[in-house]
mmCIF file as gemmi writes it, N, C-alpha and C atoms, coordinates in Angstrom:
data_model
loop_
_atom_site.group_PDB
_atom_site.id
_atom_site.type_symbol
_atom_site.label_atom_id
_atom_site.label_alt_id
_atom_site.label_comp_id
_atom_site.label_asym_id
_atom_site.label_entity_id
_atom_site.label_seq_id
_atom_site.pdbx_PDB_ins_code
_atom_site.Cartn_x
_atom_site.Cartn_y
_atom_site.Cartn_z
_atom_site.occupancy
_atom_site.B_iso_or_equiv
_atom_site.pdbx_formal_charge
_atom_site.auth_seq_id
_atom_site.auth_asym_id
_atom_site.pdbx_PDB_model_num
ATOM 1 N N . MET Axp A 1 ? -2.261 -16.31 -31.784 1 0 ? 1 A 1
ATOM 2 C CA . MET Axp A 1 ? -0.975 -16.634 -31.212 1 0 ? 1 A 1
ATOM 3 C C . MET Axp A 1 ? -1.211 -17.556 -30.031 1 0 ? 1 A 1
ATOM 4 N N . ASP Axp A 2 ? -0.208 -18.307 -29.699 1 0 ? 2 A 1
ATOM 5 C CA . ASP Axp A 2 ? -0.373 -19.35 -28.692 1 0 ? 2 A 1
ATOM 6 C C . ASP Axp A 2 ? 0.134 -18.964 -27.306 1 0 ? 2 A 1
ATOM 7 N N . ASN Axp A 3 ? 0.288 -17.69 -27.038 1 0 ? 3 A 1
ATOM 8 C CA . ASN Axp A 3 ? 0.714 -17.208 -25.722 1 0 ? 3 A 1
ATOM 9 C C . ASN Axp A 3 ? 2.124 -17.619 -25.33 1 0 ? 3 A 1
ATOM 10 N N . ALA Axp A 4 ? 2.949 -17.908 -26.313 1 0 ? 4 A 1
ATOM 11 C CA . ALA Axp A 4 ? 4.351 -18.196 -26.008 1 0 ? 4 A 1
ATOM 12 C C . ALA Axp A 4 ? 4.972 -16.948 -25.376 1 0 ? 4 A 1
ATOM 13 N N . GLN Axp A 5 ? 5.994 -17.142 -24.588 1 0 ? 5 A 1
ATOM 14 C CA . GLN Axp A 5 ? 6.619 -16.042 -23.862 1 0 ? 5 A 1
ATOM 15 C C . GLN Axp A 5 ? 7.039 -14.912 -24.806 1 0 ? 5 A 1
ATOM 16 N N . ILE Axp A 6 ? 7.552 -15.255 -25.965 1 0 ? 6 A 1
ATOM 17 C CA . ILE Axp A 6 ? 8.009 -14.239 -26.916 1 0 ? 6 A 1
ATOM 18 C C . ILE Axp A 6 ? 6.871 -13.334 -27.36 1 0 ? 6 A 1
ATOM 19 N N . HIS Axp A 7 ? 5.645 -13.851 -27.39 1 0 ? 7 A 1
ATOM 20 C CA . HIS Axp A 7 ? 4.509 -13.047 -27.819 1 0 ? 7 A 1
ATOM 21 C C . HIS Axp A 7 ? 4.146 -11.966 -26.81 1 0 ? 7 A 1
ATOM 22 N N . HIS Axp A 8 ? 4.673 -12.061 -25.609 1 0 ? 8 A 1
ATOM 23 C CA . HIS Axp A 8 ? 4.404 -11.072 -24.57 1 0 ? 8 A 1
ATOM 24 C C . HIS Axp A 8 ? 5.629 -10.221 -24.252 1 0 ? 8 A 1
ATOM 25 N N . ALA Axp A 9 ? 6.696 -10.412 -24.996 1 0 ? 9 A 1
ATOM 26 C CA . ALA Axp A 9 ? 7.93 -9.658 -24.766 1 0 ? 9 A 1
ATOM 27 C C . ALA Axp A 9 ? 7.727 -8.189 -25.127 1 0 ? 9 A 1
ATOM 28 N N . LYS Axp A 10 ? 8.44 -7.301 -24.455 1 0 ? 10 A 1
ATOM 29 C CA . LYS Axp A 10 ? 8.32 -5.858 -24.698 1 0 ? 10 A 1
ATOM 30 C C . LYS Axp A 10 ? 8.607 -5.511 -26.15 1 0 ? 10 A 1
ATOM 31 N N . VAL Axp A 11 ? 9.636 -6.13 -26.712 1 0 ? 11 A 1
ATOM 32 C CA . VAL Axp A 11 ? 10.002 -5.814 -28.101 1 0 ? 11 A 1
ATOM 33 C C . VAL Axp A 11 ? 8.869 -6.189 -29.057 1 0 ? 11 A 1
ATOM 34 N N . PHE Axp A 12 ? 8.178 -7.272 -28.786 1 0 ? 12 A 1
ATOM 35 C CA . PHE Axp A 12 ? 7.067 -7.696 -29.636 1 0 ? 12 A 1
ATOM 36 C C . PHE Axp A 12 ? 5.864 -6.786 -29.426 1 0 ? 12 A 1
ATOM 37 N N . LYS Axp A 13 ? 5.544 -6.485 -28.167 1 0 ? 13 A 1
ATOM 38 C CA . LYS Axp A 13 ? 4.408 -5.617 -27.871 1 0 ? 13 A 1
ATOM 39 C C . LYS Axp A 13 ? 4.58 -4.252 -28.518 1 0 ? 13 A 1
ATOM 40 N N . GLY Axp A 14 ? 5.818 -3.784 -28.572 1 0 ? 14 A 1
ATOM 41 C CA . GLY Axp A 14 ? 6.091 -2.492 -29.17 1 0 ? 14 A 1
ATOM 42 C C . GLY Axp A 14 ? 5.83 -2.437 -30.662 1 0 ? 14 A 1
ATOM 43 N N . ARG Axp A 15 ? 5.747 -3.575 -31.298 1 0 ? 15 A 1
ATOM 44 C CA . ARG Axp A 15 ? 5.543 -3.639 -32.759 1 0 ? 15 A 1
ATOM 45 C C . ARG Axp A 15 ? 4.078 -3.882 -33.14 1 0 ? 15 A 1
ATOM 46 N N . ARG Axp A 16 ? 3.219 -4.141 -32.175 1 0 ? 16 A 1
ATOM 47 C CA . ARG Axp A 16 ? 1.819 -4.479 -32.496 1 0 ? 16 A 1
ATOM 48 C C . ARG Axp A 16 ? 1.126 -3.388 -33.305 1 0 ? 16 A 1
ATOM 49 N N . ASP Axp A 17 ? 1.305 -2.127 -32.923 1 0 ? 17 A 1
ATOM 50 C CA . ASP Axp A 17 ? 0.659 -1.037 -33.657 1 0 ? 17 A 1
ATOM 51 C C . ASP Axp A 17 ? 1.133 -0.994 -35.105 1 0 ? 17 A 1
ATOM 52 N N . GLU Axp A 18 ? 2.412 -1.26 -35.308 1 0 ? 18 A 1
ATOM 53 C CA . GLU Axp A 18 ? 2.951 -1.289 -36.665 1 0 ? 18 A 1
ATOM 54 C C . GLU Axp A 18 ? 2.306 -2.407 -37.478 1 0 ? 18 A 1
ATOM 55 N N . LEU Axp A 19 ? 2.102 -3.544 -36.849 1 0 ? 19 A 1
ATOM 56 C CA . LEU Axp A 19 ? 1.481 -4.671 -37.541 1 0 ? 19 A 1
ATOM 57 C C . LEU Axp A 19 ? 0.042 -4.349 -37.921 1 0 ? 19 A 1
ATOM 58 N N . VAL Axp A 20 ? -0.702 -3.758 -37.003 1 0 ? 20 A 1
ATOM 59 C CA . VAL Axp A 20 ? -2.088 -3.385 -37.293 1 0 ? 20 A 1
ATOM 60 C C . VAL Axp A 20 ? -2.133 -2.389 -38.448 1 0 ? 20 A 1
ATOM 61 N N . ALA Axp A 21 ? -1.189 -1.477 -38.481 1 0 ? 21 A 1
ATOM 62 C CA . ALA Axp A 21 ? -1.148 -0.459 -39.539 1 0 ? 21 A 1
ATOM 63 C C . ALA Axp A 21 ? -0.993 -1.069 -40.932 1 0 ? 21 A 1
ATOM 64 N N . VAL Axp A 22 ? -0.366 -2.244 -41.018 1 0 ? 22 A 1
ATOM 65 C CA . VAL Axp A 22 ? -0.197 -2.906 -42.323 1 0 ? 22 A 1
ATOM 66 C C . VAL Axp A 22 ? -1.192 -4.039 -42.522 1 0 ? 22 A 1
ATOM 67 N N . GLY Axp A 23 ? -2.197 -4.105 -41.639 1 0 ? 23 A 1
ATOM 68 C CA . GLY Axp A 23 ? -3.274 -5.083 -41.815 1 0 ? 23 A 1
ATOM 69 C C . GLY Axp A 23 ? -3.085 -6.411 -41.131 1 0 ? 23 A 1
ATOM 70 N N . VAL Axp A 24 ? -2.136 -6.508 -40.206 1 0 ? 24 A 1
ATOM 71 C CA . VAL Axp A 24 ? -1.927 -7.755 -39.474 1 0 ? 24 A 1
ATOM 72 C C . VAL Axp A 24 ? -2.639 -7.646 -38.133 1 0 ? 24 A 1
ATOM 73 N N . HIS Axp A 25 ? -3.597 -8.522 -37.9 1 0 ? 25 A 1
ATOM 74 C CA . HIS Axp A 25 ? -4.351 -8.528 -36.655 1 0 ? 25 A 1
ATOM 75 C C . HIS Axp A 25 ? -3.987 -9.779 -35.863 1 0 ? 25 A 1
ATOM 76 N N . LEU Axp A 26 ? -3.659 -9.613 -34.606 1 0 ? 26 A 1
ATOM 77 C CA . LEU Axp A 26 ? -3.207 -10.718 -33.769 1 0 ? 26 A 1
ATOM 78 C C . LEU Axp A 26 ? -4.316 -11.153 -32.821 1 0 ? 26 A 1
ATOM 79 N N . PHE Axp A 27 ? -4.424 -12.456 -32.645 1 0 ? 27 A 1
ATOM 80 C CA . PHE Axp A 27 ? -5.421 -13.023 -31.75 1 0 ? 27 A 1
ATOM 81 C C . PHE Axp A 27 ? -4.736 -14.036 -30.852 1 0 ? 27 A 1
ATOM 82 N N . PHE Axp A 28 ? -4.975 -13.933 -29.553 1 0 ? 28 A 1
ATOM 83 C CA . PHE Axp A 28 ? -4.399 -14.89 -28.62 1 0 ? 28 A 1
ATOM 84 C C . PHE Axp A 28 ? -5.367 -16.044 -28.414 1 0 ? 28 A 1
ATOM 85 N N . LEU Axp A 29 ? -4.834 -17.238 -28.422 1 0 ? 29 A 1
ATOM 86 C CA . LEU Axp A 29 ? -5.629 -18.442 -28.193 1 0 ? 29 A 1
ATOM 87 C C . LEU Axp A 29 ? -5.596 -18.792 -26.712 1 0 ? 29 A 1
ATOM 88 N N . PRO Axp A 30 ? -6.606 -19.517 -26.232 1 0 ? 30 A 1
ATOM 89 C CA . PRO Axp A 30 ? -6.571 -19.972 -24.84 1 0 ? 30 A 1
ATOM 90 C C . PRO Axp A 30 ? -5.366 -20.89 -24.609 1 0 ? 30 A 1
ATOM 91 N N . SER Axp A 31 ? -4.873 -20.891 -23.406 1 0 ? 31 A 1
ATOM 92 C CA . SER Axp A 31 ? -3.746 -21.762 -23.061 1 0 ? 31 A 1
ATOM 93 C C . SER Axp A 31 ? -4.092 -23.223 -23.31 1 0 ? 31 A 1
ATOM 94 N N . ARG Axp A 32 ? -3.065 -23.977 -23.685 1 0 ? 32 A 1
ATOM 95 C CA . ARG Axp A 32 ? -3.185 -25.421 -23.891 1 0 ? 32 A 1
ATOM 96 C C . ARG Axp A 32 ? -4.331 -25.799 -24.838 1 0 ? 32 A 1
ATOM 97 N N . SER Axp A 33 ? -4.363 -25.125 -25.976 1 0 ? 33 A 1
ATOM 98 C CA . SER Axp A 33 ? -5.416 -25.423 -26.949 1 0 ? 33 A 1
ATOM 99 C C . SER Axp A 33 ? -4.855 -25.488 -28.366 1 0 ? 33 A 1
ATOM 100 N N . PRO Axp A 34 ? -3.903 -26.392 -28.615 1 0 ? 34 A 1
ATOM 101 C CA . PRO Axp A 34 ? -3.311 -26.465 -29.952 1 0 ? 34 A 1
ATOM 102 C C . PRO Axp A 34 ? -4.333 -26.807 -31.036 1 0 ? 34 A 1
ATOM 103 N N . GLU Axp A 35 ? -5.446 -27.433 -30.661 1 0 ? 35 A 1
ATOM 104 C CA . GLU Axp A 35 ? -6.459 -27.778 -31.654 1 0 ? 35 A 1
ATOM 105 C C . GLU Axp A 35 ? -7.111 -26.53 -32.26 1 0 ? 35 A 1
ATOM 106 N N . LEU Axp A 36 ? -7.006 -25.391 -31.575 1 0 ? 36 A 1
ATOM 107 C CA . LEU Axp A 36 ? -7.567 -24.148 -32.096 1 0 ? 36 A 1
ATOM 108 C C . LEU Axp A 36 ? -6.585 -23.401 -32.988 1 0 ? 36 A 1
ATOM 109 N N . ASN Axp A 37 ? -5.357 -23.829 -32.988 1 0 ? 37 A 1
ATOM 110 C CA . ASN Axp A 37 ? -4.316 -23.155 -33.75 1 0 ? 37 A 1
ATOM 111 C C . ASN Axp A 37 ? -4.198 -23.816 -35.116 1 0 ? 37 A 1
ATOM 112 N N . ARG Axp A 38 ? -4.761 -23.169 -36.134 1 0 ? 38 A 1
ATOM 113 C CA . ARG Axp A 38 ? -4.765 -23.754 -37.484 1 0 ? 38 A 1
ATOM 114 C C . ARG Axp A 38 ? -3.364 -24.048 -38.005 1 0 ? 38 A 1
ATOM 115 N N . ILE Axp A 39 ? -2.392 -23.276 -37.579 1 0 ? 39 A 1
ATOM 116 C CA . ILE Axp A 39 ? -1.038 -23.501 -38.09 1 0 ? 39 A 1
ATOM 117 C C . ILE Axp A 39 ? -0.504 -24.855 -37.632 1 0 ? 39 A 1
ATOM 118 N N . GLU Axp A 40 ? -0.926 -25.323 -36.453 1 0 ? 40 A 1
ATOM 119 C CA . GLU Axp A 40 ? -0.477 -26.638 -35.985 1 0 ? 40 A 1
ATOM 120 C C . GLU Axp A 40 ? -0.964 -27.728 -36.925 1 0 ? 40 A 1
ATOM 121 N N . ARG Axp A 41 ? -2.217 -27.654 -37.333 1 0 ? 41 A 1
ATOM 122 C CA . ARG Axp A 41 ? -2.759 -28.651 -38.269 1 0 ? 41 A 1
ATOM 123 C C . ARG Axp A 41 ? -2.12 -28.509 -39.646 1 0 ? 41 A 1
ATOM 124 N N . LEU Axp A 42 ? -1.886 -27.265 -40.04 1 0 ? 42 A 1
ATOM 125 C CA . LEU Axp A 42 ? -1.253 -27.04 -41.337 1 0 ? 42 A 1
ATOM 126 C C . LEU Axp A 42 ? 0.153 -27.627 -41.365 1 0 ? 42 A 1
ATOM 127 N N . TRP Axp A 43 ? 0.952 -27.345 -40.309 1 0 ? 43 A 1
ATOM 128 C CA . TRP Axp A 43 ? 2.321 -27.875 -40.272 1 0 ? 43 A 1
ATOM 129 C C . TRP Axp A 43 ? 2.315 -29.403 -40.303 1 0 ? 43 A 1
ATOM 130 N N . ARG Axp A 44 ? 1.367 -30.01 -39.622 1 0 ? 44 A 1
ATOM 131 C CA . ARG Axp A 44 ? 1.293 -31.481 -39.631 1 0 ? 44 A 1
ATOM 132 C C . ARG Axp A 44 ? 1.016 -31.983 -41.052 1 0 ? 44 A 1
ATOM 133 N N . SER Axp A 45 ? 0.093 -31.336 -41.747 1 0 ? 45 A 1
ATOM 134 C CA . SER Axp A 45 ? -0.209 -31.726 -43.121 1 0 ? 45 A 1
ATOM 135 C C . SER Axp A 45 ? 0.995 -31.532 -44.034 1 0 ? 45 A 1
ATOM 136 N N . VAL Axp A 46 ? 1.665 -30.405 -43.865 1 0 ? 46 A 1
ATOM 137 C CA . VAL Axp A 46 ? 2.846 -30.135 -44.683 1 0 ? 46 A 1
ATOM 138 C C . VAL Axp A 46 ? 3.927 -31.167 -44.402 1 0 ? 46 A 1
ATOM 139 N N . LYS Axp A 47 ? 4.173 -31.399 -43.117 1 0 ? 47 A 1
ATOM 140 C CA . LYS Axp A 47 ? 5.263 -32.309 -42.733 1 0 ? 47 A 1
ATOM 141 C C . LYS Axp A 47 ? 5.04 -33.724 -43.245 1 0 ? 47 A 1
ATOM 142 N N . TYR Axp A 48 ? 3.826 -34.24 -43.074 1 0 ? 48 A 1
ATOM 143 C CA . TYR Axp A 48 ? 3.591 -35.644 -43.415 1 0 ? 48 A 1
ATOM 144 C C . TYR Axp A 48 ? 2.978 -35.854 -44.795 1 0 ? 48 A 1
ATOM 145 N N . GLY Axp A 49 ? 2.364 -34.825 -45.373 1 0 ? 49 A 1
ATOM 146 C CA . GLY Axp A 49 ? 1.728 -34.987 -46.673 1 0 ? 49 A 1
ATOM 147 C C . GLY Axp A 49 ? 2.498 -34.371 -47.817 1 0 ? 49 A 1
ATOM 148 N N . ASP Axp A 50 ? 2.934 -33.13 -47.624 1 0 ? 50 A 1
ATOM 149 C CA . ASP Axp A 50 ? 3.573 -32.395 -48.713 1 0 ? 50 A 1
ATOM 150 C C . ASP Axp A 50 ? 5.084 -32.552 -48.744 1 0 ? 50 A 1
ATOM 151 N N . MET Axp A 51 ? 5.666 -33.001 -47.656 1 0 ? 51 A 1
ATOM 152 C CA . MET Axp A 51 ? 7.128 -33.139 -47.592 1 0 ? 51 A 1
ATOM 153 C C . MET Axp A 51 ? 7.497 -34.541 -47.104 1 0 ? 51 A 1
ATOM 154 N N . PRO Axp A 52 ? 7.216 -35.553 -47.92 1 0 ? 52 A 1
ATOM 155 C CA . PRO Axp A 52 ? 7.482 -36.918 -47.475 1 0 ? 52 A 1
ATOM 156 C C . PRO Axp A 52 ? 8.967 -37.23 -47.304 1 0 ? 52 A 1
ATOM 157 N N . VAL Axp A 53 ? 9.823 -36.456 -47.958 1 0 ? 53 A 1
ATOM 158 C CA . VAL Axp A 53 ? 11.261 -36.666 -47.789 1 0 ? 53 A 1
ATOM 159 C C . VAL Axp A 53 ? 11.633 -36.209 -46.387 1 0 ? 53 A 1
ATOM 160 N N . ARG Axp A 54 ? 12.349 -37.037 -45.649 1 0 ? 54 A 1
ATOM 161 C CA . ARG Axp A 54 ? 12.675 -36.717 -44.263 1 0 ? 54 A 1
ATOM 162 C C . ARG Axp A 54 ? 14.039 -36.047 -44.109 1 0 ? 54 A 1
ATOM 163 N N . ALA Axp A 55 ? 14.853 -36.08 -45.155 1 0 ? 55 A 1
ATOM 164 C CA . ALA Axp A 55 ? 16.181 -35.469 -45.056 1 0 ? 55 A 1
ATOM 165 C C . ALA Axp A 55 ? 16.494 -34.749 -46.357 1 0 ? 55 A 1
ATOM 166 N N . TYR Axp A 56 ? 17.053 -33.573 -46.23 1 0 ? 56 A 1
ATOM 167 C CA . TYR Axp A 56 ? 17.433 -32.781 -47.395 1 0 ? 56 A 1
ATOM 168 C C . TYR Axp A 56 ? 18.933 -32.577 -47.359 1 0 ? 56 A 1
ATOM 169 N N . THR Axp A 57 ? 19.55 -32.592 -48.522 1 0 ? 57 A 1
ATOM 170 C CA . THR Axp A 57 ? 21.015 -32.527 -48.577 1 0 ? 57 A 1
ATOM 171 C C . THR Axp A 57 ? 21.558 -31.126 -48.357 1 0 ? 57 A 1
ATOM 172 N N . THR Axp A 58 ? 20.721 -30.096 -48.604 1 0 ? 58 A 1
ATOM 173 C CA . THR Axp A 58 ? 21.173 -28.72 -48.395 1 0 ? 58 A 1
ATOM 174 C C . THR Axp A 58 ? 20.053 -27.902 -47.772 1 0 ? 58 A 1
ATOM 175 N N . ALA Axp A 59 ? 20.44 -26.797 -47.173 1 0 ? 59 A 1
ATOM 176 C CA . ALA Axp A 59 ? 19.441 -25.878 -46.616 1 0 ? 59 A 1
ATOM 177 C C . ALA Axp A 59 ? 18.567 -25.308 -47.731 1 0 ? 59 A 1
ATOM 178 N N . ASN Axp A 60 ? 19.155 -25.073 -48.889 1 0 ? 60 A 1
ATOM 179 C CA . ASN Axp A 60 ? 18.387 -24.554 -50.03 1 0 ? 60 A 1
ATOM 180 C C . ASN Axp A 60 ? 17.323 -25.552 -50.486 1 0 ? 60 A 1
ATOM 181 N N . ALA Axp A 61 ? 17.641 -26.835 -50.472 1 0 ? 61 A 1
ATOM 182 C CA . ALA Axp A 61 ? 16.675 -27.858 -50.86 1 0 ? 61 A 1
ATOM 183 C C . ALA Axp A 61 ? 15.52 -27.905 -49.859 1 0 ? 61 A 1
ATOM 184 N N . LEU Axp A 62 ? 15.83 -27.798 -48.576 1 0 ? 62 A 1
ATOM 185 C CA . LEU Axp A 62 ? 14.797 -27.766 -47.546 1 0 ? 62 A 1
ATOM 186 C C . LEU Axp A 62 ? 13.928 -26.523 -47.716 1 0 ? 62 A 1
ATOM 187 N N . HIS Axp A 63 ? 14.552 -25.382 -47.922 1 0 ? 63 A 1
ATOM 188 C CA . HIS Axp A 63 ? 13.813 -24.136 -48.107 1 0 ? 63 A 1
ATOM 189 C C . HIS Axp A 63 ? 12.872 -24.247 -49.302 1 0 ? 63 A 1
ATOM 190 N N . ALA Axp A 64 ? 13.346 -24.787 -50.402 1 0 ? 64 A 1
ATOM 191 C CA . ALA Axp A 64 ? 12.517 -24.932 -51.601 1 0 ? 64 A 1
ATOM 192 C C . ALA Axp A 64 ? 11.326 -25.856 -51.339 1 0 ? 64 A 1
ATOM 193 N N . ALA Axp A 65 ? 11.547 -26.936 -50.613 1 0 ? 65 A 1
ATOM 194 C CA . ALA Axp A 65 ? 10.468 -27.875 -50.303 1 0 ? 65 A 1
ATOM 195 C C . ALA Axp A 65 ? 9.412 -27.217 -49.412 1 0 ? 65 A 1
ATOM 196 N N . ILE Axp A 66 ? 9.855 -26.467 -48.425 1 0 ? 66 A 1
ATOM 197 C CA . ILE Axp A 66 ? 8.922 -25.762 -47.543 1 0 ? 66 A 1
ATOM 198 C C . ILE Axp A 66 ? 8.143 -24.721 -48.333 1 0 ? 66 A 1
ATOM 199 N N . ASP Axp A 67 ? 8.839 -23.966 -49.165 1 0 ? 67 A 1
ATOM 200 C CA . ASP Axp A 67 ? 8.197 -22.929 -49.966 1 0 ? 67 A 1
ATOM 201 C C . ASP Axp A 67 ? 7.125 -23.526 -50.877 1 0 ? 67 A 1
ATOM 202 N N . GLN Axp A 68 ? 7.436 -24.626 -51.531 1 0 ? 68 A 1
ATOM 203 C CA . GLN Axp A 68 ? 6.464 -25.275 -52.411 1 0 ? 68 A 1
ATOM 204 C C . GLN Axp A 68 ? 5.259 -25.773 -51.616 1 0 ? 68 A 1
ATOM 205 N N . ALA Axp A 69 ? 5.514 -26.391 -50.483 1 0 ? 69 A 1
ATOM 206 C CA . ALA Axp A 69 ? 4.427 -26.919 -49.663 1 0 ? 69 A 1
ATOM 207 C C . ALA Axp A 69 ? 3.533 -25.793 -49.148 1 0 ? 69 A 1
ATOM 208 N N . MET Axp A 70 ? 4.121 -24.722 -48.666 1 0 ? 70 A 1
ATOM 209 C CA . MET Axp A 70 ? 3.338 -23.619 -48.125 1 0 ? 70 A 1
ATOM 210 C C . MET Axp A 70 ? 2.575 -22.891 -49.23 1 0 ? 70 A 1
ATOM 211 N N . THR Axp A 71 ? 3.142 -22.819 -50.412 1 0 ? 71 A 1
ATOM 212 C CA . THR Axp A 71 ? 2.439 -22.209 -51.546 1 0 ? 71 A 1
ATOM 213 C C . THR Axp A 71 ? 1.197 -23.025 -51.871 1 0 ? 71 A 1
ATOM 214 N N . ARG Axp A 72 ? 1.334 -24.353 -51.859 1 0 ? 72 A 1
ATOM 215 C CA . ARG Axp A 72 ? 0.179 -25.221 -52.116 1 0 ? 72 A 1
ATOM 216 C C . ARG Axp A 72 ? -0.88 -25.048 -51.038 1 0 ? 72 A 1
ATOM 217 N N . ARG Axp A 73 ? -0.474 -24.815 -49.811 1 0 ? 73 A 1
ATOM 218 C CA . ARG Axp A 73 ? -1.41 -24.721 -48.689 1 0 ? 73 A 1
ATOM 219 C C . ARG Axp A 73 ? -1.93 -23.307 -48.434 1 0 ? 73 A 1
ATOM 220 N N . ALA Axp A 74 ? -1.394 -22.302 -49.118 1 0 ? 74 A 1
ATOM 221 C CA . ALA Axp A 74 ? -1.774 -20.906 -48.866 1 0 ? 74 A 1
ATOM 222 C C . ALA Axp A 74 ? -3.272 -20.683 -49.03 1 0 ? 74 A 1
ATOM 223 N N . ALA Axp A 75 ? -3.862 -21.319 -50.008 1 0 ? 75 A 1
ATOM 224 C CA . ALA Axp A 75 ? -5.291 -21.143 -50.244 1 0 ? 75 A 1
ATOM 225 C C . ALA Axp A 75 ? -6.117 -21.647 -49.063 1 0 ? 75 A 1
ATOM 226 N N . GLU Axp A 76 ? -5.618 -22.625 -48.337 1 0 ? 76 A 1
ATOM 227 C CA . GLU Axp A 76 ? -6.331 -23.141 -47.165 1 0 ? 76 A 1
ATOM 228 C C . GLU Axp A 76 ? -6.33 -22.141 -46.022 1 0 ? 76 A 1
ATOM 229 N N . LEU Axp A 77 ? -5.266 -21.386 -45.907 1 0 ? 77 A 1
ATOM 230 C CA . LEU Axp A 77 ? -5.136 -20.443 -44.797 1 0 ? 77 A 1
ATOM 231 C C . LEU Axp A 77 ? -5.934 -19.167 -44.994 1 0 ? 77 A 1
ATOM 232 N N . ALA Axp A 78 ? -5.955 -18.64 -46.19 1 0 ? 78 A 1
ATOM 233 C CA . ALA Axp A 78 ? -6.568 -17.337 -46.434 1 0 ? 78 A 1
ATOM 234 C C . ALA Axp A 78 ? -8.011 -17.251 -45.933 1 0 ? 78 A 1
ATOM 235 N N . PRO Axp A 79 ? -8.898 -18.168 -46.295 1 0 ? 79 A 1
ATOM 236 C CA . PRO Axp A 79 ? -10.28 -18.02 -45.842 1 0 ? 79 A 1
ATOM 237 C C . PRO Axp A 79 ? -10.456 -18.246 -44.342 1 0 ? 79 A 1
ATOM 238 N N . THR Axp A 80 ? -9.522 -18.888 -43.692 1 0 ? 80 A 1
ATOM 239 C CA . THR Axp A 80 ? -9.694 -19.175 -42.269 1 0 ? 80 A 1
ATOM 240 C C . THR Axp A 80 ? -9.429 -17.964 -41.405 1 0 ? 80 A 1
ATOM 241 N N . THR Axp A 81 ? -8.743 -16.97 -41.924 1 0 ? 81 A 1
ATOM 242 C CA . THR Axp A 81 ? -8.425 -15.807 -41.105 1 0 ? 81 A 1
ATOM 243 C C . THR Axp A 81 ? -9.381 -14.651 -41.334 1 0 ? 81 A 1
ATOM 244 N N . THR Axp A 82 ? -10.062 -14.6 -42.44 1 0 ? 82 A 1
ATOM 245 C CA . THR Axp A 82 ? -10.932 -13.456 -42.729 1 0 ? 82 A 1
ATOM 246 C C . THR Axp A 82 ? -12.105 -13.376 -41.752 1 0 ? 82 A 1
ATOM 247 N N . HIS Axp A 83 ? -12.62 -14.493 -41.295 1 0 ? 83 A 1
ATOM 248 C CA . HIS Axp A 83 ? -13.746 -14.435 -40.353 1 0 ? 83 A 1
ATOM 249 C C . HIS Axp A 83 ? -13.315 -13.846 -39.017 1 0 ? 83 A 1
ATOM 250 N N . LEU Axp A 84 ? -12.05 -13.971 -38.659 1 0 ? 84 A 1
ATOM 251 C CA . LEU Axp A 84 ? -11.582 -13.405 -37.399 1 0 ? 84 A 1
ATOM 252 C C . LEU Axp A 84 ? -11.63 -11.887 -37.43 1 0 ? 84 A 1
ATOM 253 N N . LEU Axp A 85 ? -11.363 -11.299 -38.572 1 0 ? 85 A 1
ATOM 254 C CA . LEU Axp A 85 ? -11.405 -9.848 -38.695 1 0 ? 85 A 1
ATOM 255 C C . LEU Axp A 85 ? -12.829 -9.316 -38.572 1 0 ? 85 A 1
ATOM 256 N N . LYS Axp A 86 ? -13.79 -10.075 -39.025 1 0 ? 86 A 1
ATOM 257 C CA . LYS Axp A 86 ? -15.183 -9.64 -38.962 1 0 ? 86 A 1
ATOM 258 C C . LYS Axp A 86 ? -15.726 -9.651 -37.535 1 0 ? 86 A 1
ATOM 259 N N . THR Axp A 87 ? -15.166 -10.51 -36.679 1 0 ? 87 A 1
ATOM 260 C CA . THR Axp A 87 ? -15.659 -10.59 -35.301 1 0 ? 87 A 1
ATOM 261 C C . THR Axp A 87 ? -14.917 -9.655 -34.374 1 0 ? 87 A 1
ATOM 262 N N . ALA Axp A 88 ? -13.825 -9.068 -34.837 1 0 ? 88 A 1
ATOM 263 C CA . ALA Axp A 88 ? -13.022 -8.199 -33.977 1 0 ? 88 A 1
ATOM 264 C C . ALA Axp A 88 ? -13.656 -6.833 -33.825 1 0 ? 88 A 1
């Protein structure tokens, strides 16, 4: 996580144990280090590579385009997070 204010909110902190219970492990990144946040690079690839259309006529069309792009990119994300669990 990128240390955004919402990530430190009481309501979010109260849910951390629930997330761990279902296998979600959270890691905070150093401040001002977007290069360490894989999602930033992924979103850039999706935005400029997988979604060349800049305007969608409906919210459903936008949702479908995002879903298709993220499905294509899912394989890239999976192996990048497993090493974090081994070091925790």
